All heavy atoms as a GROMACS GRO file, in nm:
protein
  624
    1MET      N    1   0.085  -0.120  -0.002
    1MET     CA    2  -0.001   0.003   0.003
    1MET      C    3   0.093   0.128  -0.002
    1MET      O    4   0.163   0.141   0.090
    1MET     CB    5  -0.088  -0.005   0.122
    1MET     CG    6  -0.182   0.110   0.133
    1MET     SD    7  -0.302   0.076   0.262
    1MET     CE    8  -0.327   0.238   0.338
    2PRO      N    9   0.084   0.211  -0.099
    2PRO     CA   10   0.164   0.329  -0.108
    2PRO      C   11   0.129   0.426  -0.004
    2PRO      O   12   0.010   0.445   0.037
    2PRO     CB   13   0.147   0.375  -0.248
    2PRO     CG   14   0.018   0.316  -0.300
    2PRO     CD   15   0.002   0.187  -0.218
    3VAL      N   16   0.226   0.495   0.046
    3VAL     CA   17   0.207   0.595   0.154
    3VAL      C   18   0.220   0.736   0.085
    3VAL      O   19   0.307   0.757   0.008
    3VAL     CB   20   0.313   0.583   0.260
    3VAL    CG1   21   0.297   0.695   0.363
    3VAL    CG2   22   0.308   0.456   0.325
    4THR      N   23   0.118   0.814   0.120
    4THR     CA   24   0.121   0.954   0.065
    4THR      C   25   0.140   1.049   0.175
    4THR      O   26   0.110   1.022   0.291
    4THR     CB   27  -0.013   0.994  -0.010
    4THR    OG1   28  -0.114   0.989   0.089
    4THR    CG2   29  -0.049   0.882  -0.121
    5SER      N   30   0.202   1.166   0.144
    5SER     CA   31   0.213   1.269   0.240
    5SER      C   32   0.090   1.315   0.300
    5SER      O   33   0.078   1.348   0.423
    5SER     CB   34   0.305   1.390   0.190
    5SER     OG   35   0.236   1.449   0.081
    6GLN      N   36  -0.017   1.317   0.218
    6GLN     CA   37  -0.146   1.361   0.266
    6GLN      C   38  -0.195   1.264   0.369
    6GLN      O   39  -0.252   1.309   0.475
    6GLN     CB   40  -0.244   1.375   0.152
    6GLN     CG   41  -0.378   1.437   0.190
    6GLN     CD   42  -0.367   1.573   0.248
    6GLN    OE1   43  -0.274   1.653   0.200
    6GLN    NE2   44  -0.449   1.605   0.343
    7ALA      N   45  -0.187   1.138   0.348
    7ALA     CA   46  -0.227   1.034   0.445
    7ALA      C   47  -0.150   1.044   0.573
    7ALA      O   48  -0.210   1.033   0.681
    7ALA     CB   49  -0.216   0.895   0.384
    8LEU      N   50  -0.021   1.069   0.563
    8LEU     CA   51   0.058   1.083   0.682
    8LEU      C   52   0.022   1.206   0.762
    8LEU      O   53   0.013   1.203   0.886
    8LEU     CB   54   0.208   1.090   0.650
    8LEU     CG   55   0.272   0.958   0.600
    8LEU    CD1   56   0.415   0.981   0.554
    8LEU    CD2   57   0.276   0.863   0.715
    9LYS      N   58  -0.008   1.316   0.691
    9LYS     CA   59  -0.046   1.439   0.754
    9LYS      C   60  -0.180   1.417   0.834
    9LYS      O   61  -0.195   1.464   0.947
    9LYS     CB   62  -0.067   1.547   0.660
    9LYS     CG   63   0.069   1.604   0.605
    9LYS     CD   64   0.038   1.709   0.495
    9LYS     CE   65   0.178   1.749   0.435
    9LYS     NZ   66   0.161   1.841   0.320
   10GLN      N   67  -0.274   1.343   0.774
   10GLN     CA   68  -0.399   1.320   0.846
   10GLN      C   69  -0.378   1.230   0.963
   10GLN      O   70  -0.433   1.256   1.073
   10GLN     CB   71  -0.496   1.246   0.745
   10GLN     CG   72  -0.545   1.330   0.640
   10GLN     CD   73  -0.628   1.255   0.531
   10GLN    OE1   74  -0.641   1.133   0.542
   10GLN    NE2   75  -0.688   1.331   0.438
   11ASP      N   76  -0.288   1.132   0.958
   11ASP     CA   77  -0.252   1.052   1.081
   11ASP      C   78  -0.193   1.129   1.187
   11ASP      O   79  -0.219   1.115   1.297
   11ASP     CB   80  -0.165   0.935   1.031
   11ASP     CG   81  -0.237   0.834   0.953
   11ASP    OD1   82  -0.363   0.815   0.961
   11ASP    OD2   83  -0.169   0.741   0.884
   12LEU      N   84  -0.094   1.215   1.142
   12LEU     CA   85  -0.032   1.305   1.239
   12LEU      C   86  -0.124   1.395   1.315
   12LEU      O   87  -0.110   1.424   1.431
   12LEU     CB   88   0.079   1.389   1.171
   12LEU     CG   89   0.201   1.314   1.124
   12LEU    CD1   90   0.295   1.408   1.039
   12LEU    CD2   91   0.280   1.252   1.246
   13ASP      N   92  -0.229   1.449   1.250
   13ASP     CA   93  -0.329   1.527   1.305
   13ASP      C   94  -0.401   1.469   1.415
   13ASP      O   95  -0.459   1.524   1.503
   13ASP     CB   96  -0.422   1.589   1.200
   13ASP     CG   97  -0.349   1.690   1.114
   13ASP    OD1   98  -0.257   1.750   1.150
   13ASP    OD2   99  -0.414   1.715   0.999
   14GLN      N  100  -0.404   1.336   1.421
   14GLN     CA  101  -0.483   1.260   1.515
   14GLN      C  102  -0.401   1.217   1.636
   14GLN      O  103  -0.455   1.153   1.731
   14GLN     CB  104  -0.550   1.138   1.450
   14GLN     CG  105  -0.651   1.180   1.340
   14GLN     CD  106  -0.703   1.054   1.269
   14GLN    OE1  107  -0.695   0.941   1.315
   14GLN    NE2  108  -0.762   1.081   1.152
   15LEU      N  109  -0.272   1.237   1.637
   15LEU     CA  110  -0.184   1.195   1.743
   15LEU      C  111  -0.188   1.285   1.864
   15LEU      O  112  -0.205   1.409   1.847
   15LEU     CB  113  -0.043   1.174   1.689
   15LEU     CG  114  -0.024   1.071   1.579
   15LEU    CD1  115   0.123   1.071   1.536
   15LEU    CD2  116  -0.058   0.934   1.624
   16THR      N  117  -0.154   1.223   1.975
   16THR     CA  118  -0.140   1.310   2.098
   16THR      C  119  -0.005   1.380   2.093
   16THR      O  120   0.082   1.345   2.012
   16THR     CB  121  -0.145   1.225   2.228
   16THR    OG1  122  -0.030   1.128   2.232
   16THR    CG2  123  -0.281   1.141   2.233
   17ASN      N  124   0.019   1.467   2.190
   17ASN     CA  125   0.152   1.536   2.191
   17ASN      C  126   0.264   1.436   2.222
   17ASN      O  127   0.368   1.451   2.169
   17ASN     CB  128   0.148   1.646   2.300
   17ASN     CG  129   0.074   1.770   2.245
   17ASN    OD1  130   0.049   1.791   2.130
   17ASN    ND2  131   0.024   1.852   2.345
   18ASP      N  132   0.237   1.344   2.311
   18ASP     CA  133   0.337   1.244   2.343
   18ASP      C  134   0.370   1.160   2.216
   18ASP      O  135   0.485   1.127   2.190
   18ASP     CB  136   0.295   1.144   2.452
   18ASP     CG  137   0.300   1.218   2.587
   18ASP    OD1  138   0.369   1.322   2.603
   18ASP    OD2  139   0.230   1.168   2.681
   19GLN      N  140   0.266   1.119   2.144
   19GLN     CA  141   0.293   1.042   2.024
   19GLN      C  142   0.367   1.126   1.916
   19GLN      O  143   0.455   1.074   1.849
   19GLN     CB  144   0.162   0.990   1.966
   19GLN     CG  145   0.088   0.885   2.053
   19GLN     CD  146  -0.048   0.860   2.010
   19GLN    OE1  147  -0.133   0.945   1.962
   19GLN    NE2  148  -0.091   0.727   2.018
   20LEU      N  149   0.331   1.250   1.903
   20LEU     CA  150   0.401   1.343   1.816
   20LEU      C  151   0.546   1.354   1.846
   20LEU      O  152   0.629   1.354   1.761
   20LEU     CB  153   0.344   1.482   1.810
   20LEU     CG  154   0.200   1.491   1.736
   20LEU    CD1  155   0.141   1.634   1.755
   20LEU    CD2  156   0.224   1.465   1.582
   21GLN      N  157   0.576   1.355   1.981
   21GLN     CA  158   0.721   1.363   2.024
   21GLN      C  159   0.792   1.234   1.983
   21GLN      O  160   0.905   1.241   1.937
   21GLN     CB  161   0.725   1.380   2.172
   21GLN     CG  162   0.871   1.400   2.224
   21GLN     CD  163   0.939   1.521   2.163
   21GLN    OE1  164   0.894   1.627   2.163
   21GLN    NE2  165   1.057   1.489   2.099
   22GLN      N  166   0.725   1.118   2.001
   22GLN     CA  167   0.785   0.992   1.951
   22GLN      C  168   0.814   0.993   1.805
   22GLN      O  169   0.919   0.945   1.758
   22GLN     CB  170   0.688   0.882   1.998
   22GLN     CG  171   0.686   0.851   2.141
   22GLN     CD  172   0.593   0.738   2.182
   22GLN    OE1  173   0.529   0.674   2.095
   22GLN    NE2  174   0.586   0.715   2.311
   23VAL      N  175   0.718   1.046   1.733
   23VAL     CA  176   0.741   1.052   1.579
   23VAL      C  177   0.864   1.141   1.554
   23VAL      O  178   0.947   1.109   1.473
   23VAL     CB  179   0.612   1.096   1.512
   23VAL    CG1  180   0.638   1.131   1.361
   23VAL    CG2  181   0.504   0.993   1.521
   24ALA      N  182   0.863   1.257   1.618
   24ALA     CA  183   0.979   1.353   1.600
   24ALA      C  184   1.110   1.288   1.636
   24ALA      O  185   1.209   1.303   1.560
   24ALA     CB  186   0.952   1.481   1.679
   25ASP      N  187   1.114   1.215   1.747
   25ASP     CA  188   1.237   1.144   1.784
   25ASP      C  189   1.277   1.040   1.680
   25ASP      O  190   1.395   1.025   1.650
   25ASP     CB  191   1.212   1.071   1.919
   25ASP     CG  192   1.206   1.172   2.037
   25ASP    OD1  193   1.240   1.299   2.016
   25ASP    OD2  194   1.155   1.130   2.140
   26PHE      N  195   1.178   0.974   1.624
   26PHE     CA  196   1.205   0.867   1.524
   26PHE      C  197   1.262   0.933   1.396
   26PHE      O  198   1.355   0.879   1.338
   26PHE     CB  199   1.084   0.780   1.499
   26PHE     CG  200   1.104   0.674   1.403
   26PHE    CD1  201   1.191   0.563   1.429
   26PHE    CD2  202   1.046   0.668   1.274
   26PHE    CE1  203   1.210   0.462   1.347
   26PHE    CE2  204   1.070   0.563   1.188
   26PHE     CZ  205   1.162   0.462   1.225
   27ILE      N  206   1.204   1.043   1.356
   27ILE     CA  207   1.251   1.114   1.241
   27ILE      C  208   1.392   1.156   1.259
   27ILE      O  209   1.478   1.143   1.167
   27ILE     CB  210   1.155   1.229   1.200
   27ILE    CG1  211   1.022   1.173   1.149
   27ILE    CG2  212   1.218   1.318   1.100
   27ILE    CD1  213   0.914   1.277   1.136
   28ALA      N  214   1.424   1.216   1.378
   28ALA     CA  215   1.554   1.255   1.412
   28ALA      C  216   1.657   1.139   1.404
   28ALA      O  217   1.770   1.144   1.352
   28ALA     CB  218   1.560   1.325   1.542
   29PHE      N  219   1.610   1.023   1.453
   29PHE     CA  220   1.698   0.904   1.440
   29PHE      C  221   1.716   0.863   1.299
   29PHE      O  222   1.831   0.827   1.264
   29PHE     CB  223   1.624   0.789   1.521
   29PHE     CG  224   1.690   0.654   1.495
   29PHE    CD1  225   1.810   0.619   1.553
   29PHE    CD2  226   1.621   0.559   1.413
   29PHE    CE1  227   1.869   0.495   1.525
   29PHE    CE2  228   1.674   0.437   1.387
   29PHE     CZ  229   1.798   0.405   1.445
   30LEU      N  230   1.620   0.863   1.219
   30LEU     CA  231   1.634   0.827   1.076
   30LEU      C  232   1.729   0.921   1.004
   30LEU      O  233   1.811   0.870   0.927
   30LEU     CB  234   1.499   0.826   1.002
   30LEU     CG  235   1.400   0.716   1.044
   30LEU    CD1  236   1.266   0.742   0.970
   30LEU    CD2  237   1.455   0.580   1.016
   31LYS      N  238   1.723   1.046   1.038
   31LYS     CA  239   1.811   1.147   0.973
   31LYS      C  240   1.954   1.124   1.018
   31LYS      O  241   2.047   1.117   0.939
   31LYS     CB  242   1.774   1.290   1.010
   31LYS     CG  243   1.651   1.341   0.945
   31LYS     CD  244   1.616   1.478   0.986
   31LYS     CE  245   1.497   1.536   0.925
   31LYS     NZ  246   1.470   1.672   0.967
   32PHE      N  247   1.978   1.090   1.149
   32PHE     CA  248   2.112   1.064   1.206
   32PHE      C  249   2.158   0.930   1.129
   32PHE      O  250   2.278   0.935   1.090
   32PHE     CB  251   2.103   1.042   1.354
   32PHE     CG  252   2.229   0.984   1.412
   32PHE    CD1  253   2.336   1.072   1.428
   32PHE    CD2  254   2.239   0.854   1.441
   32PHE    CE1  255   2.460   1.020   1.483
   32PHE    CE2  256   2.354   0.805   1.499
   32PHE     CZ  257   2.458   0.887   1.517
   33GLN      N  258   2.083   0.833   1.125
   33GLN     CA  259   2.130   0.707   1.066
   33GLN      C  260   2.158   0.723   0.921
   33GLN      O  261   2.261   0.665   0.876
   33GLN     CB  262   2.006   0.602   1.078
   33GLN     CG  263   2.049   0.460   1.045
   33GLN     CD  264   1.927   0.371   1.074
   33GLN    OE1  265   1.818   0.403   1.043
   33GLN    NE2  266   1.948   0.249   1.125
   34ASP      N  267   2.080   0.804   0.846
   34ASP     CA  268   2.114   0.828   0.703
   34ASP      C  269   2.245   0.904   0.695
   34ASP      O  270   2.330   0.870   0.605
   34ASP     CB  271   2.006   0.905   0.641
   34ASP     CG  272   2.021   0.929   0.495
   34ASP    OD1  273   2.039   0.830   0.420
   34ASP    OD2  274   2.026   1.045   0.449
   35LYS      N  275   2.265   1.006   0.772
   35LYS     CA  276   2.384   1.076   0.762
   35LYS      C  277   2.510   0.993   0.804
   35LYS      O  278   2.614   1.000   0.733
   35LYS     CB  279   2.381   1.198   0.862
   35LYS     CG  280   2.502   1.291   0.859
   35LYS     CD  281   2.484   1.407   0.956
   35LYS     CE  282   2.603   1.496   0.959
   35LYS     NZ  283   2.596   1.606   1.053
   36ARG      N  284   2.492   0.912   0.896
   36ARG     CA  285   2.598   0.821   0.942
   36ARG      C  286   2.633   0.720   0.825
   36ARG      O  287   2.747   0.685   0.805
   36ARG     CB  288   2.560   0.742   1.066
   36ARG     CG  289   2.676   0.673   1.131
   36ARG     CD  290   2.627   0.618   1.266
   36ARG     NE  291   2.679   0.487   1.274
   36ARG     CZ  292   2.630   0.384   1.336
   36ARG    NH1  293   2.520   0.398   1.397
   36ARG    NH2  294   2.687   0.270   1.330
   37ARG      N  295   2.534   0.669   0.766
   37ARG     CA  296   2.547   0.579   0.654
   37ARG      C  297   2.624   0.637   0.540
   37ARG      O  298   2.697   0.569   0.470
   37ARG     CB  299   2.411   0.520   0.607
   37ARG     CG  300   2.420   0.384   0.552
   37ARG     CD  301   2.276   0.330   0.514
   37ARG     NE  302   2.209   0.287   0.632
   37ARG     CZ  303   2.080   0.314   0.660
   37ARG    NH1  304   2.013   0.392   0.577
   37ARG    NH2  305   2.022   0.274   0.768
   38ARG      N  306   2.602   0.769   0.511
   38ARG     CA  307   2.663   0.835   0.398
   38ARG      C  308   2.804   0.880   0.427
   38ARG      O  309   2.876   0.923   0.336
   38ARG     CB  310   2.581   0.952   0.354
   38ARG     CG  311   2.457   0.912   0.285
   38ARG     CD  312   2.375   1.028   0.232
   38ARG     NE  313   2.307   1.095   0.338
   38ARG     CZ  314   2.300   1.228   0.348
   38ARG    NH1  315   2.359   1.303   0.266
   38ARG    NH2  316   2.236   1.281   0.458
   39THR      N  317   2.849   0.870   0.555
   39THR     CA  318   2.984   0.915   0.588
   39THR      C  319   3.084   0.818   0.534
   39THR      O  320   3.075   0.700   0.559
   39THR     CB  321   3.000   0.924   0.742
   39THR    OG1  322   2.903   1.012   0.794
   39THR    CG2  323   3.140   0.964   0.779
   40ILE      N  324   3.181   0.869   0.456
   40ILE     CA  325   3.284   0.784   0.397
   40ILE      C  326   3.416   0.806   0.477
   40ILE      O  327   3.468   0.922   0.482
   40ILE     CB  328   3.309   0.815   0.250
   40ILE    CG1  329   3.170   0.787   0.175
   40ILE    CG2  330   3.418   0.734   0.190
   40ILE    CD1  331   3.172   0.826   0.031
   41LEU      N  332   3.468   0.699   0.530
   41LEU     CA  333   3.597   0.714   0.603
   41LEU      C  334   3.714   0.697   0.516
   41LEU      O  335   3.721   0.603   0.435
   41LEU     CB  336   3.596   0.609   0.717
   41LEU     CG  337   3.481   0.620   0.817
   41LEU    CD1  338   3.486   0.508   0.923
   41LEU    CD2  339   3.489   0.753   0.890
   42ASP      N  340   3.810   0.788   0.528
   42ASP     CA  341   3.931   0.778   0.452
   42ASP      C  342   4.038   0.699   0.526
   42ASP      O  343   4.075   0.746   0.631
   42ASP     CB  344   3.984   0.920   0.425
   42ASP     CG  345   4.114   0.925   0.342
   42ASP    OD1  346   4.158   0.823   0.296
   42ASP    OD2  347   4.171   1.049   0.337
   43PRO      N  348   4.081   0.582   0.477
   43PRO     CA  349   4.174   0.500   0.550
   43PRO      C  350   4.305   0.570   0.590
   43PRO      O  351   4.358   0.551   0.699
   43PRO     CB  352   4.208   0.381   0.458
   43PRO     CG  353   4.084   0.383   0.367
   43PRO     CD  354   4.037   0.519   0.351
   44SER      N  355   4.350   0.666   0.503
   44SER     CA  356   4.476   0.732   0.540
   44SER      C  357   4.450   0.829   0.655
   44SER      O  358   4.543   0.850   0.731
   44SER     CB  359   4.529   0.804   0.422
   44SER     OG  360   4.441   0.908   0.375
   45GLN      N  361   4.331   0.892   0.659
   45GLN     CA  362   4.298   0.980   0.773
   45GLN      C  363   4.287   0.900   0.897
   45GLN      O  364   4.335   0.945   1.006
   45GLN     CB  365   4.169   1.056   0.733
   45GLN     CG  366   4.134   1.155   0.845
   45GLN     CD  367   4.004   1.229   0.814
   45GLN    OE1  368   3.921   1.177   0.734
   45GLN    NE2  369   3.985   1.344   0.874
   46LEU      N  370   4.225   0.787   0.894
   46LEU     CA  371   4.214   0.703   1.013
   46LEU      C  372   4.359   0.655   1.057
   46LEU      O  373   4.378   0.651   1.184
   46LEU     CB  374   4.128   0.573   0.977
   46LEU     CG  375   3.982   0.605   0.953
   46LEU    CD1  376   3.915   0.472   0.910
   46LEU    CD2  377   3.916   0.674   1.072
   47ALA      N  378   4.448   0.621   0.966
   47ALA     CA  379   4.578   0.582   1.008
   47ALA      C  380   4.654   0.697   1.073
   47ALA      O  381   4.720   0.676   1.168
   47ALA     CB  382   4.654   0.537   0.885
   48SER      N  383   4.631   0.817   1.026
   48SER     CA  384   4.692   0.938   1.084
   48SER      C  385   4.640   0.958   1.224
   48SER      O  386   4.718   0.991   1.317
   48SER     CB  387   4.666   1.057   0.999
   48SER     OG  388   4.706   1.177   1.063
   49LEU      N  389   4.506   0.944   1.241
   49LEU     CA  390   4.447   0.961   1.378
   49LEU      C  391   4.499   0.852   1.470
   49LEU      O  392   4.527   0.887   1.586
   49LEU     CB  393   4.296   0.952   1.364
   49LEU     CG  394   4.223   1.070   1.306
   49LEU    CD1  395   4.077   1.040   1.292
   49LEU    CD2  396   4.244   1.193   1.399
   50ALA      N  397   4.513   0.734   1.426
   50ALA     CA  398   4.566   0.625   1.514
   50ALA      C  399   4.713   0.657   1.556
   50ALA      O  400   4.748   0.645   1.678
   50ALA     CB  401   4.566   0.491   1.443
   51THR      N  402   4.794   0.712   1.462
   51THR     CA  403   4.926   0.746   1.500
   51THR      C  404   4.928   0.866   1.595
   51THR      O  405   5.000   0.862   1.696
   51THR     CB  406   5.007   0.787   1.373
   51THR    OG1  407   5.002   0.679   1.281
   51THR    CG2  408   5.148   0.822   1.394
   52ASP      N  409   4.840   0.961   1.574
   52ASP     CA  410   4.839   1.082   1.657
   52ASP      C  411   4.804   1.045   1.804
   52ASP      O  412   4.856   1.101   1.898
   52ASP     CB  413   4.739   1.178   1.612
   52ASP     CG  414   4.779   1.245   1.476
   52ASP    OD1  415   4.899   1.236   1.441
   52ASP    OD2  416   4.692   1.319   1.410
   53PHE      N  417   4.716   0.948   1.821
   53PHE     CA  418   4.666   0.913   1.956
   53PHE      C  419   4.733   0.791   2.018
   53PHE      O  420   4.704   0.753   2.132
   53PHE     CB  421   4.514   0.892   1.955
   53PHE     CG  422   4.440   1.022   1.931
   53PHE    CD1  423   4.388   1.051   1.810
   53PHE    CD2  424   4.432   1.115   2.033
   53PHE    CE1  425   4.319   1.170   1.790
   53PHE    CE2  426   4.363   1.235   2.015
   53PHE     CZ  427   4.308   1.266   1.893
   54ALA      N  428   4.827   0.734   1.949
   54ALA     CA  429   4.897   0.606   1.993
   54ALA      C  430   4.963   0.633   2.131
   54ALA      O  431   4.955   0.554   2.226
   54ALA     CB  432   4.994   0.558   1.895
   55GLU      N  433   5.035   0.742   2.142
   55GLU     CA  434   5.110   0.766   2.269
   55GLU      C  435   5.012   0.788   2.381
   55GLU      O  436   5.031   0.741   2.502
   55GLU     CB  437   5.201   0.890   2.254
   55GLU     CG  438   5.281   0.928   2.380
   55GLU     CD  439   5.377   0.820   2.423
   55GLU    OE1  440   5.406   0.726   2.344
   55GLU    OE2  441   5.422   0.827   2.534
   56GLU      N  442   4.909   0.869   2.355
   56GLU     CA  443   4.809   0.896   2.463
   56GLU      C  444   4.738   0.758   2.498
   56GLU      O  445   4.710   0.737   2.618
   56GLU     CB  446   4.702   0.995   2.408
   56GLU     CG  447   4.600   1.034   2.513
   56GLU     CD  448   4.506   1.142   2.457
   56GLU    OE1  449   4.526   1.190   2.346
   56GLU    OE2  450   4.410   1.175   2.526
   57ASP      N  451   4.704   0.679   2.410
   57ASP     CA  452   4.647   0.550   2.436
   57ASP      C  453   4.734   0.464   2.517
   57ASP      O  454   4.693   0.397   2.611
   57ASP     CB  455   4.610   0.472   2.310
   57ASP     CG  456   4.495   0.536   2.234
   57ASP    OD1  457   4.421   0.616   2.291
   57ASP    OD2  458   4.478   0.498   2.114
   58ARG      N  459   4.868   0.463   2.490
   58ARG     CA  460   4.965   0.382   2.570
   58ARG      C  461   4.970   0.432   2.714
   58ARG      O  462   4.964   0.358   2.806
   58ARG     CB  463   5.106   0.394   2.505
   58ARG     CG  464   5.208   0.307   2.570
   58ARG     CD  465   5.349   0.337   2.526
   58ARG     NE  466   5.394   0.475   2.551
   58ARG     CZ  467   5.428   0.521   2.666
   58ARG    NH1  468   5.420   0.450   2.777
   58ARG    NH2  469   5.464   0.652   2.678
   59ILE      N  470   4.974   0.561   2.733
   59ILE     CA  471   4.975   0.627   2.866
   59ILE      C  472   4.854   0.587   2.950
   59ILE      O  473   4.862   0.543   3.066
   59ILE     CB  474   4.990   0.777   2.861
   59ILE    CG1  475   5.128   0.815   2.800
   59ILE    CG2  476   4.965   0.839   2.998
   59ILE    CD1  477   5.144   0.959   2.767
   60PHE      N  478   4.730   0.595   2.884
   60PHE     CA  479   4.614   0.560   2.956
   60PHE      C  480   4.608   0.405   2.987
   60PHE      O  481   4.568   0.363   3.095
   60PHE     CB  482   4.486   0.588   2.868
   60PHE     CG  483   4.448   0.733   2.864
   60PHE    CD1  484   4.407   0.790   2.751
   60PHE    CD2  485   4.447   0.808   2.982
   60PHE    CE1  486   4.367   0.926   2.747
   60PHE    CE2  487   4.408   0.940   2.983
   60PHE     CZ  488   4.373   0.997   2.866
   61ALA      N  489   4.663   0.324   2.899
   61ALA     CA  490   4.671   0.179   2.920
   61ALA      C  491   4.762   0.147   3.036
   61ALA      O  492   4.722   0.070   3.128
   61ALA     CB  493   4.711   0.104   2.799
   62GLU      N  494   4.876   0.209   3.044
   62GLU     CA  495   4.964   0.192   3.151
   62GLU      C  496   4.905   0.241   3.289
   62GLU      O  497   4.922   0.168   3.386
   62GLU     CB  498   5.102   0.255   3.121
   62GLU     CG  499   5.178   0.188   3.010
   62GLU     CD  500   5.313   0.260   2.983
   62GLU    OE1  501   5.345   0.355   3.048
   62GLU    OE2  502   5.377   0.214   2.889
   63ALA      N  503   4.841   0.352   3.284
   63ALA     CA  504   4.787   0.401   3.409
   63ALA      C  505   4.671   0.306   3.453
   63ALA      O  506   4.662   0.283   3.571
   63ALA     CB  507   4.722   0.538   3.382
   64GLY      N  508   4.593   0.254   3.366
   64GLY     CA  509   4.491   0.158   3.396
   64GLY      C  510   4.548   0.036   3.455
   64GLY      O  511   4.496  -0.022   3.549
   65MET      N  512   4.659  -0.014   3.397
   65MET     CA  513   4.723  -0.139   3.456
   65MET      C  514   4.784  -0.110   3.589
   65MET      O  515   4.772  -0.199   3.676
   65MET     CB  516   4.835  -0.186   3.353
   65MET     CG  517   4.777  -0.246   3.228
   65MET     SD  518   4.654  -0.379   3.249
   65MET     CE  519   4.759  -0.500   3.323
   66ASP      N  520   4.833   0.003   3.607
   66ASP     CA  521   4.896   0.046   3.752
   66ASP      C  522   4.778   0.040   3.851
   66ASP      O  523   4.794  -0.011   3.959
   66ASP     CB  524   4.961   0.178   3.742
   66ASP     CG  525   5.092   0.180   3.668
   66ASP    OD1  526   5.147   0.065   3.644
   66ASP    OD2  527   5.143   0.284   3.628
   67ASP      N  528   4.662   0.102   3.812
   67ASP     CA  529   4.544   0.106   3.902
   67ASP      C  530   4.496  -0.038   3.931
   67ASP      O  531   4.460  -0.069   4.042
   67ASP     CB  532   4.433   0.185   3.842
   67ASP     CG  533   4.467   0.338   3.835
   67ASP    OD1  534   4.562   0.389   3.908
   67ASP    OD2  535   4.400   0.413   3.766
   68TYR      N  536   4.497  -0.126   3.833
   68TYR     CA  537   4.441  -0.256   3.837
   68TYR      C  538   4.542  -0.336   3.935
   68TYR      O  539   4.499  -0.406   4.028
   68TYR     CB  540   4.438  -0.322   3.699
   68TYR     CG  541   4.390  -0.476   3.709
   68TYR    CD1  542   4.255  -0.499   3.746
   68TYR    CD2  543   4.474  -0.571   3.669
   68TYR    CE1  544   4.211  -0.621   3.748
   68TYR    CE2  545   4.434  -0.700   3.675
   68TYR     CZ  546   4.302  -0.724   3.712
   68TYR     OH  547   4.254  -0.861   3.713
   69ALA      N  548   4.676  -0.317   3.912
   69ALA     CA  549   4.769  -0.396   3.998
   69ALA      C  550   4.756  -0.342   4.148
   69ALA      O  551   4.759  -0.422   4.240
   69ALA     CB  552   4.910  -0.366   3.947
   70ALA      N  553   4.730  -0.213   4.172
   70ALA     CA  554   4.719  -0.162   4.301
   70ALA      C  555   4.587  -0.221   4.372
   70ALA      O  556   4.583  -0.261   4.481
   70ALA     CB  557   4.710  -0.014   4.298
   71MET      N  558   4.482  -0.235   4.286
   71MET     CA  559   4.361  -0.287   4.337
   71MET      C  560   4.377  -0.433   4.377
   71MET      O  561   4.326  -0.477   4.483
   71MET     CB  562   4.248  -0.275   4.232
   71MET     CG  563   4.112  -0.334   4.275
   71MET     SD  564   3.989  -0.326   4.143
   71MET     CE  565   4.058  -0.461   4.041
   72LEU      N  566   4.452  -0.511   4.289
   72LEU     CA  567   4.478  -0.651   4.325
   72LEU      C  568   4.558  -0.663   4.452
   72LEU      O  569   4.530  -0.755   4.539
   72LEU     CB  570   4.552  -0.721   4.207
   72LEU     CG  571   4.463  -0.752   4.079
   72LEU    CD1  572   4.554  -0.807   3.974
   72LEU    CD2  573   4.341  -0.838   4.110
   73ALA      N  574   4.663  -0.580   4.467
   73ALA     CA  575   4.740  -0.585   4.583
   73ALA      C  576   4.658  -0.554   4.712
   73ALA      O  577   4.674  -0.621   4.813
   73ALA     CB  578   4.858  -0.496   4.572
   74GLN      N  579   4.570  -0.453   4.700
   74GLN     CA  580   4.478  -0.421   4.813
   74GLN      C  581   4.394  -0.538   4.850
   74GLN      O  582   4.370  -0.562   4.965
   74GLN     CB  583   4.403  -0.291   4.775
   74GLN     CG  584   4.318  -0.249   4.888
   74GLN     CD  585   4.240  -0.118   4.857
   74GLN    OE1  586   4.224  -0.090   4.731
   74GLN    NE2  587   4.191  -0.046   4.948
   75GLU      N  588   4.333  -0.604   4.752
   75GLU     CA  589   4.252  -0.724   4.780
   75GLU      C  590   4.325  -0.832   4.843
   75GLU      O  591   4.272  -0.900   4.926
   75GLU     CB  592   4.183  -0.771   4.651
   75GLU     CG  593   4.078  -0.686   4.598
   75GLU     CD  594   4.009  -0.737   4.469
   75GLU    OE1  595   4.038  -0.847   4.429
   75GLU    OE2  596   3.925  -0.668   4.414
   76GLU      N  597   4.452  -0.852   4.808
   76GLU     CA  598   4.530  -0.961   4.873
   76GLU      C  599   4.554  -0.932   5.014
   76GLU      O  600   4.566  -1.026   5.099
   76GLU     CB  601   4.661  -0.972   4.796
   76GLU     CG  602   4.658  -1.042   4.664
   76GLU     CD  603   4.793  -1.051   4.599
   76GLU    OE1  604   4.893  -1.022   4.659
   76GLU    OE2  605   4.800  -1.087   4.485
   77HIS      N  606   4.563  -0.811   5.060
   77HIS     CA  607   4.586  -0.772   5.199
   77HIS      C  608   4.464  -0.776   5.286
   77HIS      O  609   4.472  -0.761   5.405
   77HIS     CB  610   4.657  -0.633   5.208
   77HIS     CG  611   4.791  -0.632   5.146
   77HIS    ND1  612   4.860  -0.738   5.103
   77HIS    CD2  613   4.882  -0.523   5.117
   77HIS    CE1  614   4.984  -0.708   5.058
   77HIS    NE2  615   4.988  -0.579   5.064
   78GLN      N  616   4.351  -0.792   5.227
   78GLN     CA  617   4.225  -0.787   5.301
   78GLN      C  618   4.195  -0.927   5.343
   78GLN      O  619   4.211  -1.030   5.314
   78GLN     CB  620   4.109  -0.734   5.220
   78GLN     CG  621   4.118  -0.586   5.193
   78GLN     CD  622   4.006  -0.532   5.115
   78GLN    OE1  623   3.923  -0.600   5.067
   78GLN    NE2  624   4.002  -0.397   5.101
   0.00000   0.00000   0.00000
């Protein structure tokens, strides 16, 4: 069954405010999903980003391991 904008408008006119908000949220989701789907990632740009953040990632990983080791040591003493 084909959908027409006129039929949709008539259906929208019969909805409550809460239902209209749900429709608006769904439309926003569809727009976001479509935009995300059309995004083309450049592999060279991704490689550059990975290189740029590699040192920061290493520092966070080491800090996390230090925290984890300290937590394990604390549990052993309890």
